[in-house]
C-alpha positions in Angstrom: 0.0 0.0 0.0 1.5 3.3 -1.1 1.1 6.8 0.2 -1.3 7.7 -2.5 -3.7 4.8 -1.5 -3.5 5.9 2.1 -4.5 9.5 1.1 -7.4 8.3 -1.0 -8.6 6.1 1.9 -8.4 8.9 4.4 -10.3 11.1 1.9 -13.1 8.5 1.6 -13.2 8.2 5.4 -13.6 12.0 5.8 -16.3 12.1 3.1 -18.2 9.5 5.1 -18.2 11.7 8.1 -19.1 14.8 6.2 -22.4 13.3 4.8 -23.8 12.2 8.2 -27.1 13.9 8.9 -27.4 15.1 12.5 -31.2 14.8 12.8 -31.4 11.4 11.2 -28.2 9.7 12.3 -26.4 11.4 15.1 -29.1 12.6 17.5 -30.9 9.2 17.8 -27.6 7.6 18.7 -26.8 10.2 21.3 -24.0 11.7 19.2 -25.2 15.3 18.9 -22.8 18.0 19.8 -25.0 19.3 22.6 -25.4 15.8 24.2 -21.7 15.3 24.5 -20.8 18.5 26.5 -19.0 17.8 29.6 -15.8 18.4 31.5 -13.6 15.6 30.2 -12.7 14.7 26.6 -13.9 11.2 26.2 -13.4 9.2 23.1 -17.1 9.7 22.2 -16.7 13.5 22.5 -13.6 13.4 20.3 -15.4 11.3 17.7 -18.3 13.8 17.6 -15.9 16.7 17.3 -14.2 14.9 14.4 -17.6 14.5 12.7 -18.4 18.2 13.1 -15.0 19.3 11.8 -15.6 17.2 8.7 -19.0 18.7 8.2 -17.7 22.2 8.8 -15.0 21.8 6.1 -17.3 20.6 3.3 -16.3 23.2 0.7 -12.6 22.5 1.0 -13.4 18.8 1.0 -15.4 19.2 -2.2 -12.5 21.0 -3.8 -10.0 18.3 -2.7 -12.3 15.6 -4.1 -12.3 17.4 -7.5 -8.6 17.7 -7.5 -8.2 14.0 -6.6 -10.6 13.0 -9.4 -8.8 15.1 -12.0 -5.4 13.7 -10.9 -6.8 10.2 -11.2 -8.2 10.9 -14.7 -4.9 12.3 -15.8 -2.6 9.7 -14.3 -4.7 6.7 -15.0 
């Protein structure tokens, strides 16, 4: 597995987080940002924070996807 494959895999992983709908997926499972407020930083809170960061950076993620697609078309 090369570096390029790792980058593509991470991009797909972040895309999966970016499309999660808060009302339909996150809130029923207790993963909303408001439900995870507390003093400590548990693994659950960090995962919810990662999901929200991925959703916040949707526009740069779209641009990165376009660049990756063009590079894949050019390089084969």
